[in-house]
C-alpha positions in Angstrom: 4.1 -3.7 18.5 6.2 -2.1 17.3 6.4 1.7 15.8 7.1 3.1 12.4 7.9 6.4 11.7 7.6 7.4 8.1 9.4 10.6 6.7 7.3 12.6 4.1 8.5 15.0 1.5 8.0 17.6 3.9 10.0 16.1 6.8 7.3 15.3 8.9 7.4 12.1 10.4 4.2 9.8 10.6 3.7 7.2 13.2 2.1 4.3 12.2 1.6 0.8 14.1 4.1 -2.3 12.1 2.4 -5.7 11.6 3.5 -8.2 13.5 5.1 -11.0 12.6 2.3 -13.3 13.7 -0.1 -11.4 11.7 1.9 -11.0 8.3 2.2 -15.0 9.0 -1.2 -15.8 9.0 -1.9 -13.7 5.5 0.9 -15.8 4.1 -1.1 -19.1 5.0 -4.4 -17.7 3.7 -2.4 -16.8 0.6 -1.1 -19.9 0.4 -4.2 -21.7 1.3 -5.8 -19.8 -1.7 -2.6 -21.2 -3.6 -3.6 -25.0 -2.9 -6.9 -25.0 -3.5 -5.9 -23.2 -6.9 -3.5 -26.7 -7.8 -6.0 -28.7 -6.3 -9.1 -27.4 -8.8 -6.6 -27.3 -11.7 -5.6 -31.1 -10.6 -9.2 -32.4 -10.3 -9.9 -30.6 -14.0 -7.1 -31.6 -15.9 -6.6 -34.9 -14.1 -9.4 -36.0 -17.4 -6.5 -35.1 -19.6 -3.8 -38.2 -18.3 -3.9 -39.6 -22.6 -1.7 -36.6 -23.3 2.1 -36.9 -23.7 4.3 -35.7 -21.3 5.8 -32.6 -23.1 2.1 -31.6 -23.5 1.4 -32.2 -19.6 4.4 -29.8 -18.4 3.8 -27.2 -20.9 -0.1 -26.9 -19.9 1.1 -27.3 -16.0 3.6 -24.6 -16.4 1.4 -21.9 -17.7 -1.3 -22.9 -15.2 1.3 -22.1 -12.3 1.8 -18.9 -13.5 -0.8 -17.3 -11.3 0.8 -19.4 -8.5 4.3 -17.9 -9.0 3.3 -14.2 -9.5 0.4 -14.5 -6.8 2.0 -12.1 -4.5 3.8 -9.5 -7.1 0.5 -9.0 -8.9 -1.9 -8.6 -6.3 0.3 -6.1 -4.2 0.6 -4.3 -7.3 -2.9 -4.0 -7.9 -4.1 -3.5 -4.7 -1.7 -0.9 -3.5 0.7 -3.4 -1.3 -2.5 -5.8 -0.3 -3.0 -9.9 -1.0 -6.2 -11.5 -0.5 -3.6 -12.6 3.0 -3.0 -9.0 3.8 -6.6 -7.4 3.5 -8.3 -9.8 5.5 -5.6 -9.4 8.5 -5.7 -5.3 7.3 -2.1 -5.1 6.6 0.1 -3.1 3.9 2.9 -2.8 2.1 4.1 0.6 2.5 7.7 2.6 1.6 9.4 4.0 4.1 10.3 7.4 3.3 6.5 7.9 2.5 5.9 7.3 -1.1 3.2 4.6 -2.5 5.0 1.8 -3.0 5.6 1.3 -6.9 6.0 -1.8 -9.5 10.1 -2.0 -8.7 9.8 -1.9 -5.3 7.3 -5.4 -5.2 9.4 -6.7 -7.8 12.3 -6.9 -5.3 10.3 -8.0 -2.4 8.6 -10.8 -4.4 12.1 -12.1 -5.7 13.7 -12.7 -2.6 11.0 -14.4 -1.5 13.0 -17.4 -2.5 15.5 -16.4 0.1 12.6 -15.0 2.8 10.7 -18.2 2.7 11.8 -21.0 0.8 15.1 -21.0 2.6 14.1 -22.7 6.1 11.8 -19.4 6.1 14.3 -17.2 6.9 12.9 -14.2 6.3 10.7 -14.6 9.7 13.1 -15.0 11.6 15.0 -11.7 10.1 11.5 -9.9 11.3 11.5 -11.3 14.8 14.7 -9.3 15.4 14.0 -5.8 13.5 12.7 -3.0 14.7 10.4 -2.5 11.7 9.5 -6.2 11.4 11.2 -6.2 8.1 12.0 -9.4 5.9 15.2 -9.3 3.9 13.2 -8.4 1.0 11.5 -5.1 2.8 15.3 -3.9 3.5 15.9 -4.4 0.0 13.0 -2.5 -1.2 12.7 0.1 1.6 9.3 -1.3 2.5 7.6 -2.7 5.5 4.4 -3.5 6.2 2.1 -1.6 8.2 -1.0 -2.7 9.9 -4.7 -0.4 8.6 -6.7 -1.3 12.0 -8.0 1.1 13.9 -6.7 5.1 13.4 -4.4 3.8 10.8 -6.5 2.9 8.3 -6.5 5.1 5.5 -10.3 5.4 4.1 -10.7 6.7 7.6 -7.7 9.6 7.9 -8.7 10.8 4.3 -12.4 11.6 4.9 -13.8 15.3 5.5 -17.2 15.9 6.6 -19.2 17.7 3.4 -22.1 20.2 3.4 -24.8 18.8 0.4 -24.3 21.9 -1.0 -20.7 21.5 -1.6 -18.8 23.2 -4.5 -15.4 21.9 -5.3 -12.2 24.1 -7.0 -10.3 22.0 -8.6 -11.4 19.3 -10.8 -7.3 18.5 -11.0 -7.5 17.1 -7.3 -8.0 13.8 -9.1 -4.8 13.1 -9.7 -4.2 12.6 -6.5 -4.2 9.0 -4.8 -5.1 8.2 -1.5 -1.9 7.3 -0.1 -1.3 11.4 -1.4 -4.3 12.7 0.3 -3.2 11.1 3.4 0.0 12.2 3.6 -1.4 15.7 3.0 -4.4 15.5 5.6 -1.3 14.3 8.0 0.9 16.8 7.2 -1.3 19.5 7.4 -3.1 18.3 10.4 0.3 18.3 12.1 1.7 21.4 10.9 -1.7 23.4 11.8 -1.5 22.2 15.4 2.2 23.1 15.4 2.3 26.4 13.7 4.8 25.1 11.6 3.9 28.0 8.5 7.4 26.9 6.5 5.8 23.1 6.4 2.2 24.4 5.1 4.1 26.7 2.3 6.1 23.7 1.4 3.4 21.8 1.4 1.0 24.5 -0.9 3.8 24.5 -2.9 3.6 20.9 -3.5 0.2 20.4 -4.0 0.3 23.3 -6.5 3.1 21.5 -8.5 1.3 18.0 -8.6 -2.1 19.0 -9.1 -1.1 21.2 -11.7 -2.8 24.3 -10.5 -2.8 27.6 -12.5 -4.4 29.8 -10.0 -4.7 29.8 -6.1 -8.4 31.2 -5.4 -8.0 31.1 -1.3 -5.6 33.8 0.6 -4.3 31.7 3.0 -2.6 28.6 2.7 -4.4 26.6 5.3 -7.7 27.7 3.6 -6.2 25.9 0.2 -4.8 22.4 1.4 -8.8 22.4 3.8 -10.4 23.1 0.6 -8.1 20.5 -2.1 -9.1 18.0 0.7 -12.1 18.4 0.4 -12.5 18.7 -3.2 -10.6 15.1 -3.2 -13.4 13.6 -1.0 -16.2 15.4 -2.9 -14.5 13.8 -6.6 -13.3 10.0 -4.7 -16.9 9.3 -3.0 -18.2 7.2 -5.1 -14.6 5.4 -6.2 
């Protein structure tokens, strides 16, 4: 399993494990099985309408095939880089530059499936020779697929221990996403251990800008960022 280094906006490198070709292939098979199952159910339901004229059948079939056509694009967009197959295999699409992949990135990946999947499975062979296990669609979109197993699971990396009587300071932290919180925590942990105060200052400034904080109530950058992470956990723990 190859390692994938993502450079955050604070120029701190975070290491992930790139999902292997076997994991991605198995996720693809699961997703394909779901699509086939959907089509079989539709065929059984609408088989009773064989008396329809040819053009009506073509129109209905075209409309009902949209979920299959846009399955990957829709699910990756709504579930932050995961389809059902990817969720089962605990893998996810991410941007190599550290940002959350956008709709346009998912569109590029989806469009390149024409080449990667339907032209002799070219994408699978490209992954085998790619250091970051990328198919052509990943290369074009600037994305990669990482494994969330063990320490990479985002829901674990952003957890904080909160006291029962904890009172939050910055309610605007809900503007952050889980991906933002993970990047903040990873950057914070690395910079604090290495005593990289310049990065801590940059990180504080970025948080203030993104969250929209007008008054910082902590004396040090470390105290401020620590409170931000705890506040984020407080407001999102029941979501």
